[in-house]
C-alpha positions in Angstrom: -0.1 0.3 0.1 2.8 2.1 1.0 4.8 1.5 -2.3 1.7 2.0 -4.5 0.9 5.6 -3.0 5.3 6.4 -3.2 4.7 5.6 -7.0 1.7 7.7 -7.5 3.0 10.6 -5.6 5.6 10.3 -8.9 3.0 11.6 -11.4 1.7 15.1 -11.7 -1.5 14.3 -12.5 -2.1 11.6 -9.4 -0.5 14.0 -7.4 -3.3 16.5 -8.5 -6.2 14.1 -8.2 -4.8 12.8 -4.7 -4.3 16.5 -3.4 -8.2 17.5 -4.4 -9.2 14.9 -2.8 -7.4 16.1 0.3 -8.7 19.7 0.5 -12.0 18.2 0.0 -11.7 16.3 2.9 -10.7 19.1 4.8 -13.5 21.3 4.1 -15.7 18.2 5.5 -14.2 18.0 8.7 -14.0 22.1 9.0 -17.8 21.9 7.9 -18.6 18.9 10.6 -17.6 21.9 13.3 -20.0 24.5 12.1 -23.0 24.4 14.5 -26.6 25.2 13.1 -27.9 28.1 13.8 -30.8 28.6 16.5 -30.3 25.3 18.4 -29.2 25.4 22.0 -25.9 23.4 21.6 -25.0 22.6 25.1 -28.7 20.5 25.6 -29.2 18.7 22.2 -25.4 17.4 22.7 -26.1 16.1 26.5 -29.5 14.1 24.9 -28.1 12.7 22.1 -25.0 11.4 24.2 -27.9 9.6 26.5 -29.1 7.8 23.5 -26.3 4.8 22.9 -28.5 3.7 19.3 -26.7 6.8 17.8 -23.1 5.1 18.2 -23.3 4.0 14.6 -24.8 7.5 12.9 -22.4 9.2 14.8 -19.6 7.3 13.7 -20.7 7.6 9.8 -21.0 11.2 10.4 -17.7 12.0 12.0 -19.6 13.0 15.1 -21.1 15.8 13.6 -25.3 14.4 15.0 -24.0 14.4 17.8 -22.7 18.2 17.6 -25.8 19.0 15.2 -23.5 20.6 12.8 -25.1 22.1 9.1 -23.8 18.6 8.5 -25.4 16.8 10.3 -27.1 14.4 7.8 -23.8 13.9 6.5 -24.2 11.4 3.2 -26.7 9.4 4.6 -29.8 11.0 2.6 -27.7 9.9 -0.3 -26.8 6.2 0.5 -30.8 6.2 1.7 -31.8 7.4 -2.0 -29.8 5.3 -3.8 -30.9 2.2 -2.1 -34.4 3.0 -2.7 -33.5 4.0 -6.6 -31.8 0.3 -6.8 -35.0 -1.3 -5.6 -37.4 0.7 -7.6 -35.3 0.0 -10.8 -36.0 -3.8 -10.1 -39.7 -2.7 -9.7 -40.5 -0.6 -12.2 -39.8 -1.3 -15.5 -39.0 2.2 -17.1 -36.2 2.5 -14.4 -35.0 -1.0 -15.4 -35.1 -0.2 -19.4 -33.6 3.1 -18.4 -30.8 1.8 -16.8 -29.9 -0.7 -19.5 -29.7 2.3 -21.7 -26.0 2.6 -20.9 -24.4 6.3 -19.8 -27.4 8.3 -20.7 -29.8 6.1 -18.7 -27.5 6.0 -15.7 -27.0 10.0 -15.9 -30.9 10.3 -15.6 -31.0 7.9 -12.5 -28.2 9.6 -10.4 -30.3 12.9 -11.2 -33.6 11.0 -10.0 -31.3 9.8 -6.9 -30.4 13.9 -6.4 -33.7 14.6 -6.2 -34.6 11.7 -3.7 -31.5 12.6 -1.9 -32.7 16.5 -1.3 -36.1 15.3 -0.5 -35.1 12.9 2.0 -33.4 15.3 3.2 -35.7 18.2 3.6 -38.1 15.6 5.7 -35.9 14.2 8.3 -34.6 18.2 8.6 -38.1 19.2 9.6 -38.6 16.7 11.6 -35.7 16.6 13.8 -36.0 21.1 13.7 -39.8 20.2 15.0 -38.8 17.4 17.9 -36.1 19.7 19.2 -38.2 22.6 19.6 -41.2 20.8 20.8 -38.1 20.0 23.5 -36.9 23.3 24.2 -33.7 22.9 22.3 -33.9 25.8 20.7 -33.4 29.1 21.0 -36.2 30.4 19.4 -39.3 27.7 18.7 -40.9 29.3 15.7 -42.1 28.8 11.9 -39.1 30.8 10.6 -36.4 28.7 13.2 -37.8 25.9 11.6 -37.4 26.5 8.3 -33.3 27.9 8.9 -32.7 25.0 11.0 -34.5 22.4 8.1 -32.8 24.3 4.9 -29.3 24.3 7.1 -29.0 20.6 7.2 -30.9 19.6 3.9 -28.0 22.4 2.2 -25.3 20.5 3.8 -26.0 17.3 2.8 -26.7 18.3 -0.5 -23.3 20.2 -0.5 -21.4 16.9 0.7 -23.8 15.1 -2.1 -22.4 17.9 -4.8 -18.7 17.6 -3.1 -18.7 13.9 -3.5 -19.7 13.9 -7.2 -16.4 16.5 -7.8 -14.4 13.7 -5.9 -15.0 11.0 -8.1 -14.5 13.2 -11.5 -11.7 15.3 -10.2 -9.8 13.3 -7.4 -9.5 9.7 -5.9 -11.8 7.0 -5.4 -15.8 6.8 -5.0 -16.3 10.6 -3.4 -19.4 9.4 -1.0 -17.5 6.3 0.3 -14.7 8.7 0.5 -16.3 11.0 2.4 -18.0 8.1 4.3 -14.2 7.0 5.2 -12.9 10.2 6.5 -16.3 10.5 8.9 -15.5 7.4 10.3 -11.7 7.1 10.7 -11.9 11.2 12.1 -14.0 8.9 15.3 -11.5 5.8 15.5 -8.4 7.9 17.4 -11.0 9.2 20.2 -12.9 5.3 20.5 -9.1 3.9 20.7 -7.8 6.0 23.6 -11.2 5.6 25.4 -10.5 1.6 25.3 -7.0 2.1 26.6 -8.5 4.3 29.6 -10.7 1.7 30.5 -9.1 -1.2 30.0 -5.2 -0.3 30.5 -5.3 2.1 33.1 -8.1 0.7 34.9 -5.5 -2.1 35.7 -3.6 -1.6 39.1 -0.7 -3.5 37.7 2.2 -3.6 35.2 1.5 -7.0 34.3 -2.2 -6.3 33.4 -1.5 -3.0 31.7 0.4 -4.9 28.7 -2.3 -8.1 28.6 -5.0 -5.9 28.1 -2.6 -3.6 25.3 -1.9 -6.8 23.5 -5.4 -8.6 23.4 -6.5 -4.8 22.5 -4.0 -4.5 19.5 -4.3 -8.3 18.7 -8.3 -7.8 18.5 -8.0 -5.0 16.2 -5.2 -6.4 14.1 -7.3 -9.6 13.4 -10.5 -7.6 12.7 -8.6 -5.5 9.8 -7.1 -8.7 8.4 -9.9 -11.0 8.5 -12.1 -7.9 6.7 -9.3 -7.9 3.8 -10.2 -11.3 3.2 -13.3 -11.3 3.8 -13.0 -8.7 0.9 -11.3 -10.0 -1.6 -12.4 -13.4 -1.6 -13.6 -14.7 -5.0 -15.1 -17.6 -6.5 -13.8 -17.4 -9.7 -16.1 -19.4 -12.9 -14.6 -20.0 -15.6 -15.8 -18.9 -19.1 -14.7 -20.2 -22.7 -15.4 -18.7 -25.7 -16.2 -20.7 -29.1 -14.4 -20.4 -32.3 -16.0 -18.2 -35.1 -15.2 -17.3 -38.4 -15.5 -13.4 -38.6 -14.6 -12.5 -42.7 -11.3 -14.5 -43.6 -10.1 -14.8 -39.9 -10.7 -17.0 -36.8 -12.0 -15.3 -33.9 -12.7 -16.9 -30.0 -11.3 -19.3 -28.4 -10.3 -17.7 -25.8 -10.9 -18.4 -22.4 -12.1 -16.1 -19.3 -14.1 -16.2 -15.8 -16.8 -14.7 -13.6 -15.5 -13.4 -10.5 -18.1 -14.0 -8.0 -17.6 -11.8 -4.5 -17.8 -14.4 -1.5 -19.1 -11.1 0.4 -21.7 -10.2 -2.7 -23.5 -7.8 -0.9 -21.0 -5.7 1.2 -21.7 -3.8 4.1 -25.7 -3.5 3.0 -26.8 -6.4 4.9 -25.3 -4.5 8.0 -26.7 -1.4 7.7 -30.4 -2.7 6.5 -30.2 -4.9 10.0 -29.0 -2.0 12.1 -31.4 0.5 11.0 -34.6 -2.0 11.1 -33.8 -2.6 14.8 -32.4 0.5 15.9 -34.8 3.7 14.4 -37.6 2.6 16.4 -35.7 3.0 19.2 -34.5 6.1 18.3 -38.2 7.5 16.9 -39.3 6.0 20.7 -36.7 7.8 22.2 -37.6 11.5 21.0 -40.8 11.0 22.1 -39.6 10.1 26.0 -40.1 6.7 25.6 -36.8 4.4 26.4 -36.2 0.4 26.4 -36.4 -0.4 30.2 -37.0 -4.4 32.0 -38.3 -5.4 35.2 -41.9 -5.5 36.6 -42.8 -2.0 35.6 -42.0 -2.0 32.1 -44.8 -2.0 30.0 -44.2 -4.2 26.7 -43.5 -1.7 24.6 -40.4 -1.2 26.1 -39.1 -4.6 26.2 -39.3 -5.3 23.3 -37.4 -2.4 22.8 -35.0 -3.7 24.9 -35.0 -6.8 22.9 -34.2 -4.3 19.6 -31.3 -2.9 21.6 -27.9 -3.6 20.9 -26.6 -2.2 23.7 -28.5 -5.1 25.9 -27.1 -8.1 24.3 -24.8 -10.5 25.5 -25.2 -8.9 29.0 -25.2 -11.9 30.9 -25.3 -10.8 34.8 -28.1 -12.0 35.6 -31.0 -14.5 34.1 -33.6 -11.8 33.4 -30.5 -9.3 31.5 -29.8 -12.7 29.6 -33.3 -13.3 27.6 -32.7 -10.1 25.6 -29.8 -11.7 24.2 -32.8 -13.1 21.6 -32.3 -9.7 19.8 -28.6 -10.5 18.8 -30.5 -14.1 17.3 -33.3 -11.7 15.2 -30.5 -9.1 13.9 -28.3 -12.5 12.4 -31.6 -13.8 10.9 -31.7 -10.3 9.4 -28.2 -9.9 8.5 -28.5 -13.5 6.1 -31.8 -12.5 5.0 -30.8 -8.9 3.7 -27.7 -10.6 2.3 -29.7 -13.2 -0.1 -32.2 -10.2 -0.8 -29.5 -7.9 -2.0 -27.8 -9.8 -3.9 -30.9 -11.4 -5.4 -31.6 -7.6 -6.9 -28.0 -6.7 -8.0 -27.4 -9.9 -10.0 -29.1 -11.3 -12.2 -27.9 -15.0 -13.3 -30.5 -15.3 -16.2 -29.1 -12.4 -17.8 -25.4 -13.3 -17.4 -26.2 -16.6 -18.9 -28.1 -15.3 -21.9 -25.1 -12.3 -22.7 -22.8 -15.6 -22.6 -25.0 -17.4 -24.8 -25.1 -13.9 -27.5 -21.6 -14.0 -27.4 -20.5 -17.8 -27.8 -19.4 -18.0 -24.1 -19.9 -21.3 -22.5 -18.9 -22.3 -18.9 -16.9 -25.8 -19.3 -19.3 -28.7 -18.7 -22.4 -26.8 -18.8 -25.2 -26.3 -21.7 -26.0 -22.7 -22.5 -29.0 -21.0 -21.4 -31.1 -22.0 -18.8 -28.1 -24.8 -17.5 -26.1 -22.0 -17.3 -28.3 -19.3 -15.4 -29.6 -22.7 -12.8 -25.8 -23.4 -12.1 -24.7 -19.5 -11.5 -28.0 -19.7 -8.8 -26.6 -23.1 -7.4 -22.9 -21.6 -6.9 -24.3 -17.9 -5.8 -26.6 -19.5 -3.3 -23.9 -21.5 -1.6 -21.1 -18.5 -1.8 -23.7 -15.9 -0.4 -24.5 -18.3 2.6 -20.5 -18.5 3.3 -20.4 -14.6 2.7 -23.4 -14.2 4.8 -21.5 -16.1 7.9 -18.3 -14.6 7.4 -20.2 -10.9 7.3 -21.8 -11.8 10.3 -18.9 -12.7 12.6 -17.5 -9.3 11.8 -20.5 -7.4 12.8 -21.4 -9.2 16.0 -17.9 -9.5 17.2 -17.8 -6.0 18.4 -21.6 -6.5 20.3 -20.0 -9.4 21.6 -17.5 -7.9 23.1 -19.8 -5.1 23.8 -22.0 -7.1 25.9 -19.2 -9.3 28.2 -16.6 -6.1 28.6 -18.6 -3.2 28.3 -16.0 -2.3 25.4 -18.6 0.7 23.8 -17.0 2.0 20.3 -18.4 3.9 17.4 -16.9 2.0 15.4 -17.8 -1.8 15.3 -18.0 -4.2 12.3 -19.7 -2.7 10.3 -17.2 0.5 10.1 -14.5 -1.5 9.8 -16.2 -3.4 6.7 -16.5 0.5 5.4 -12.9 1.6 6.1 -11.6 -1.4 4.4 -13.2 -2.3 1.5 -13.1 1.8 0.5 -9.6 1.6 1.1 -8.5 -1.5 -0.9 -10.6 -0.3 -3.8 -9.4 3.4 -3.7 -5.8 2.1 -4.3 -6.9 -0.4 -6.9 -8.3 2.6 -8.3 -4.7 4.2 -8.5 -3.3 1.1 -9.7 -5.6 1.2 -12.3 -4.3 4.5 -12.5 -0.8 4.3 -13.3 -1.4 1.4 -15.2 -3.2 3.2 -17.5 -0.7 6.4 -17.5 1.7 3.3 -18.7 0.8 2.1 -21.5 -0.7 5.3 -22.9 2.8 7.2 -22.3 4.0 3.5 -24.4 1.6 4.0 -27.0 2.8 7.3 -27.6 6.0 6.6 -27.4 
C-alpha cells in the first residue's frame, strides 16, 4: 500500500487528484464543526449523548450528528436514496429499461437519485427541527427557526452530495465512499484512546496493563486482516468462448472467468439490519419512550430492549440475558438481507443470455437455462458463506461490548466500510498508473 502511494505521488496528474481529494476532505471536517443556527448546542449534545443507539450514526457522520452541525445528516440521505432507486429499478420496468440504456440512462437515474436525496434530507431535517423545538432545545421555537434549521441541514447534505461527485470526477476513488471513510476514521482515535483508558488505565499492575494492551491490539489487527480476506475473497467461474469465423479470420477460442465475490452484498445487509432494529428505538427516544426491563416496564419497552444492541450478551443475570434473543433476530436479518440484496443486484439469467449471445459457455454446462441454474446454485452457496463471514465481523464487537462493556462507535460495520473503501481506492490508483504507463508507451 505504501509503495503504491509513493509511486502515485511521482505522477503529476495523480498527485493533483490526491491533493484535490485531501482539500475536499479538509472542507468536510471543517464543516462538521459549524453548528446549525438557532439551537441550544449544549442541551442537544447532552440529550444525544444519552442515546447509545446513535453510536453508528455518529460514526458515519464523523460526530456531526452528535454536535448537530450543518453537516449533521452527512451523506446518509444519499445512501438511502441510492438504495431506494436500486429497489425501484427492479420494481418499475421504465427505470429498468433506463438503466439498460447505458451512460445516458445512468445519468438520468443519478439525477433522480439527487432529487430523492434532497427530498429525504428535507423531511428528516424538518422532523428533527420540530422534535427539538417541542423538547425545548431551540433558542427560539418558531416557524422561522424551523425553516432556517431545516434548510441548513438540507443544504449541508446536498453540499456533501455535490462534493462527493466532484471527488469522483476530479479526485481519487468514489467520492461518497471517501467522505464516509474520513468521517469514520475521524472517530477512531478517540475511541481507541477510550479503550486504552478503560482497560489499560484501569489495570492496577504492569502485567495487567501489558496483557490488556496486547489483547486490544490483537483484536483490532485480527478484525482488519479478517475483513480484508472477506472483502477480497471470490469464486471464479471459468468461461470458454467458442471459435467462429468473421470474414477471413478465425476469432474466439479465448477463456475468461466470472468473478463472484464471497461477500456479494458488501456492508448493505449490516446497514439494513441495524437500521431496521435501531430506528424505532431512536424515534421512541425522541418521544420520551426508552427501552426498559423489570416489573414496571411495559410490553413495548421490553420489545425495544430486545431490539437494543446495548442489551445483548449481558449475562449478569438471567433477566438481562434473555434480551440476547435480539442478537439472534439480528443475525437472521443479516442472512436475509444478504440473499435479498444479492438477488436484486445480480441477475444470472441475464448473464447466461449475454454469454450465449457472445458464444461463451461454462465448461461442462450447456448454454442458456442450465447455465443460469448453475450460476444460481453457486451463488446461493457463496452468499451463505459470505453472510456467515459478514455476521462474524458484525457480531464480534457486539459480543465484546456486552461481555466487557467495550463501547466504541467503530464496530464491524465501520471497519468493513473503512477497509473496503481503502482497498477499492488503492486499486483505482493502481489502474490509473497502469493506464498512464500504457498511454505513454503507445505515444512513444
